[in-house]
N, C-alpha and C positions, 0 to 999 in steps of 0.2 A: 538652463534651469539651475537655480542656486542649489548647492548641495553642501551638507555638513561634512567636515573632515576632522578626524580625531582618532582616538584609540578604537581598534576593531573590537566589537563586543564579543564576549565568550559564548553567548547564547542568543539565538534569534528564534522567535516563535514563528513556525511555518504558516504560510497562508493556507487556510482550509478551503475545501472544495464542497460546493453544494450540489447534491444530486437532483437533477430535474428530469421530468418525464418526456419532454420534447424540446427541440431547439427553440430558444426564446427569440423574440424580435430584438433588434438593436444591432450595434456594431461590435461583433465579436471576432476574436482570433482563435482558430481551432487547431489543435495538434492531437497526435495519437495519445490515448490513455495507455500507459505502459503497465504491463502485468508484472509488477515487481515491488520493491520496497522504496518508499520515499526516503531520500537521503540528502542531507545538507553537508557541504564541505567547507571547512574554514581553513584558509591558507594564510598563515602568519609566520611565526618562527619555524613551524612545521605544518603538517597537514593533519587535520582532525576530521573524521567522518562520523556524522551524528544522525541518528534515526529521527523520525518524526516526533517520537516521545522523549528525545533527549539522551538516548543511550549512545555511548561512545563505542563505535564498532570499528575503529581504525585498525586494531589488531586482527580483526577478522578478515580484512581486505587489504593486506599489505601491498599487493601489486598495484591496486588502484591508487592507494595513497602515494606510492612512488611515481606513478604516472602524473598525477596532479601536481606533484612537487616540481615538475619540469616547467610549469607555467612561469613566465618571466615577470611575475608581479606578486606582491604580498598585500596584506590587509584586504583579503578577498573573502566573500561569502558567496557560494553557489547553492542553488536549489536544483534538485533533479530526482531521478529515479534510477536505481541500480537493478539490472535485469540479467537473466540468463537467456541467451538466444539459441533457438533450435537450428537445425541444418538449413532451414529456409529463411533464417534471419528474423524469426518472430519471437517475441518474448514468451518464455515457457515457465510458468510459475512453479510447477513441480520440479523442474530442473534447477530452479533457484533454491528450492528447499534442500535438494540433494547436495548442492554445492556447499551450503552452509553446514549441513549435518555431517558431511564427510570432510569438512575443512579443506575443500578444493575450490577456492574462489578466484584463482588467477585468471580465469577466462570471463569473469563477469564484466559487463559493460555498463558504464554510467552515462545516461542521457541527461545532459544539463539543459534546463529550460528557463532558468532565471539567474540574474546577477544582482545581488543585493548590496554588496560593498566591493569597491575596487580601489586599491592604493589608499585604504583607510577612509575613502569617501562614501558616505551613505547615499545610496541610489534609490532607496525604497519609495521616495516621493515622486520619482520619475515615472512617466507613462510606461506601461509594460512593454510596448513596442520599442521604445528607446533603450530600455534595459537589455532587451533581447538583441538588438543591433550591436550594442557594445559587447555583449557576451559572445556573439558570433565572431567578432573581430578578435577578442581575447583568445578564443579557442583555435584560431588560425595562426597564432604566433609560433606554435611548434607542433610537431607531429605526435599526437597522443594516441597510443594503441587502444586504450580502454575507455576513452572519453569521447563522446559524440555530442553534437548540437542537435537538439530536438526541433525539427523544422515545423513551421506553420503549414497548414494544408489549404490549398487554394481552390475552393469550390463551395457550394452552398451546404450548410450543415446536414440537411436531410440526406443528400447524396453521399456526403462524407461518412455519415454514420452507417448507411447501407453498405458502402464499400468496406468499411472497417469490420462490420459483422460478417460479411461474406469472406473476408480474409482470415477470420477466426481471431480477430483482435478483441480486446476488452471493451473498447468504445472510444469516446472522444473527451477531451478536456477543452473547454472554452474559456477565454479570458477577455474581459471587457476592455475594448480599446481605450487607452487613455487612463487606465486605472493604476493606482499605486499599489504598494505591497504593505497591507495593514497587519498581517499576521493574525487575522481573524477569519471567521466564516461570515462574510458580508455580502455574498452573492456576486462578487466580482470574478470569482473562478467557479465554474460549473462543470459537471460531468454528465455525460450521456452514456449509459451502459448498453451493451448488446445483450447481456444476460443478467438475470437476477442472481446476484452473488454478494456476500458480505461476510463479516466475521461473526462467529458464535463462540460462546464459552463451552468448553467440554465439561459435562457434568458426570459422565460415567460411560459405561458400555454394557451391552448384553454379551454373555458368553456364547461362543460357538466352538465346541470342543475345547481345545487349549488356547484358543485365540479370541478374536473380536467378531461378534456377529453383527452388531450395529453400534453406532456412537449415539449417545444421548447428548443433546445440545440445549443451550439456554441463552436468554438475553436478559439484560436488566430493563425493568420497566421505568416509568417516569419517576418513581419513588426510590429508584436505585436497588430494588429487590430483584433477585434472580428468579426468572420464570422459565419453566420447561417449554422448549420450542420444537420438540419432535425428535425423530431419529434419522440418522444418515446410514444408509445400508450399502453404499457403493463408493468406489474411488480409492479404496485402500486394499492392497493385496501384496502377497509375497514379502519381500524384505521390508518394504515400507510398513506393512501391517505389523510385522514383528517388532520393528523399531518403535512404532506407535504404542503397541501393547506394553513394551518394556517401560516407556515413559509413564504410561497410565498406572501401571502396577506400583510404581514408586509413590504415587499420589493417592493410593487406595485409602478410603475412609469408611467407617461405619455410618457416620452422620450423613443424612441426605442433604444435598446443598440447596434444595428448593422447598418452599413451604407446601406446595401442592404437587407431589411426585406423581408420575403416571402409573396407571394400573396395567402392568405388562404381564398378563397371565401366561403361565407356562414358560416364562423366561427367567434366567438367572441374571440379576442386575448387579453390577459392581459400580459403586459410587466412588467418585474421586474428589479431592479438593479442587475447587473450580479455579485453576491457575493457568491452564493452557487455553490458547485461542486457536480456532480452526477457521480457515477460509473455506466457505461452502457455496456451491452453486445449486440453485433450486428452481423449480417451476413456478411456485407461488407460495405465499404464506396465507393460510386459511383464516377466516374471520375469528377462529378460536386461537390464533397465534401459533399454528403448527406448520412446519415446512412440508411441502409435497415434492416427491421425486428429488431428494437432496443428494448431492455428490460431494464427497470430501476432496478438496484440492490440495490441502497441505496445512501445516501449522504456521502461525504468524508469530515469529519470535520477536518481532519489532513492536508488538502492541500488548499493553497490559490488559488482563481480563477485566479489571475493575471498570473500564470505560466502555465496554461493549454493549451497545443497545441497537434497537432497530433503526436502520437507515431508511428514511422515507423520502419520496419524491416531493419536490417543491416546485410549483409553477411560478416563475418570476414574472413580474409585470413587464 
């Protein structure tokens, strides 16, 4: 397949993933959905690590950057996910949060799943399976301690999803065989989740003694206005709760960040500037737009609050 060769771009828009409610028909390649941060790596004169929203996090992961620099080629763009692994080798989101908050990122692992440029050659029009074959060959060129290839899973998607959920994983990502890398949300990449979870904007908290009783969360509606989406009452305790409380106190404001605040009788509410994003697991969202049985998983330092809205299932044809 013909490919363009030239200067390696300084920025590439990542391919976006569509949430679906069930495995769709068609010819798909499935891999594990990692519970971490999406991360793109540019290898040229040096190594640059870039989050999904374009933040340069190279200085936050120096060991990973050093590892990637050992690859014997330049003019490279990789796409992948950086994770913290637990003792059983499973991605652990809260451990990832701790690694960044404590500036102890040397043990993080980067699972590479796509190769967009190599030796200055643009591979984005290549079929995904060919890009991945070349990626696997590239990663075999030297022994990398913190970089791994994300393998495809060989079974029907329903069985794969059931197994992933049983193992406590987040779910699956499917990629349409033969598809290129458009840098858009066009349905060529899909995700199937084991649990209902997504990002919410932190609006404030209720007091419990000198700390947090519950977190108040919100989402942007179709008009871009923040709406109250309920309370999170578990998932934070001990040192993590103290650190979260310290972050929220710095953002305390008298102004309520939503037009229709909840009536929380008998509770002391502290409102904050809506700048922090939390990853939350929940049972469901009610017809009135409120979460039920929500659990705090951690802060998302890689995502801006301005873009957080409800992620809904899409059934693809």
